[in-house]
C-alpha positions in Angstrom: 195.4 161.1 167.7 192.0 159.3 167.8 192.6 157.8 171.3 189.4 158.0 173.3 187.3 159.5 170.5 184.3 158.4 168.4 185.7 159.1 164.9 183.8 159.6 161.7 185.2 158.9 158.2 183.8 161.1 155.5 184.0 160.0 151.8 182.2 161.1 148.6 181.3 157.5 147.6 181.6 153.9 148.5 181.8 150.9 146.2 183.4 147.8 147.6 184.0 149.4 151.0 187.6 148.3 151.2 189.0 151.8 151.8 186.5 152.6 154.5 187.1 149.3 156.3 190.9 149.8 156.2 190.6 153.4 157.4 188.3 152.3 160.3 190.7 149.5 161.3 193.6 152.0 161.4 191.7 154.4 163.6 190.5 151.7 165.9 194.0 150.2 166.2 195.2 153.7 167.2 192.8 154.0 170.1 189.5 155.2 168.8 186.5 154.2 171.0 184.3 153.6 167.9 184.0 154.7 164.3 181.2 155.8 162.0 181.1 156.8 158.3 179.3 159.4 156.2 179.2 158.8 152.5 177.6 161.0 149.9 176.8 158.2 147.4 176.5 154.5 148.2 177.1 152.6 145.0 177.7 149.1 146.6 178.1 146.8 143.5 177.5 143.1 144.1 175.8 143.8 147.5 179.1 145.0 149.0 177.0 146.8 151.6 176.8 143.5 153.4 180.4 143.9 154.6 179.2 146.7 156.9 176.5 144.6 158.7 177.6 143.9 162.2 177.0 140.2 161.8 179.3 140.1 158.7 182.2 142.1 160.1 182.7 141.5 163.8 186.3 143.0 163.7 185.6 146.4 162.2 182.1 147.5 163.3 180.8 150.9 162.2 178.7 152.4 165.0 176.7 154.3 162.3 176.9 154.4 158.5 175.2 157.5 157.2 174.6 157.9 153.5 172.2 159.8 151.1 169.6 158.2 148.8 171.3 159.5 145.7 171.7 156.0 144.3 168.7 153.7 143.9 170.0 150.7 145.8 170.3 152.7 149.1 166.6 152.4 149.6 167.1 148.7 150.6 169.4 149.9 153.5 166.7 151.8 155.3 166.2 150.2 158.7 169.3 148.0 158.4 171.8 148.8 161.1 174.3 150.4 161.0 172.9 152.3 158.0 171.0 155.6 158.3 169.8 156.8 154.9 169.1 160.5 154.4 166.7 161.8 151.7 168.0 164.7 149.6 164.5 165.4 148.2 164.0 168.6 150.4 167.4 169.9 149.5 166.7 169.5 145.8 163.3 171.2 146.1 164.9 174.1 147.9 167.5 174.5 145.2 165.1 174.1 142.3 162.1 176.1 143.6 163.5 178.9 145.7 
């Protein structure tokens, strides 16, 4: 029951974004206060990331959209709300050199 909660949707990757948008809409319809997403890999073919900009989707607004920089096109999303891009460089260094 999401009523009154800030919910986060976690997925391994996003391409067109349709699944995330539908999930967010369902959670919001069922009473969530707001919704965010965390995605491991942002593929975003054909600039589908634009669907998540607040100005392009006033009905389903993600409070935050967290993703890693494992795919090259995520660099363009740095400083574009609601996106927050996390670097995995330190994690890889720790794995490889420790």
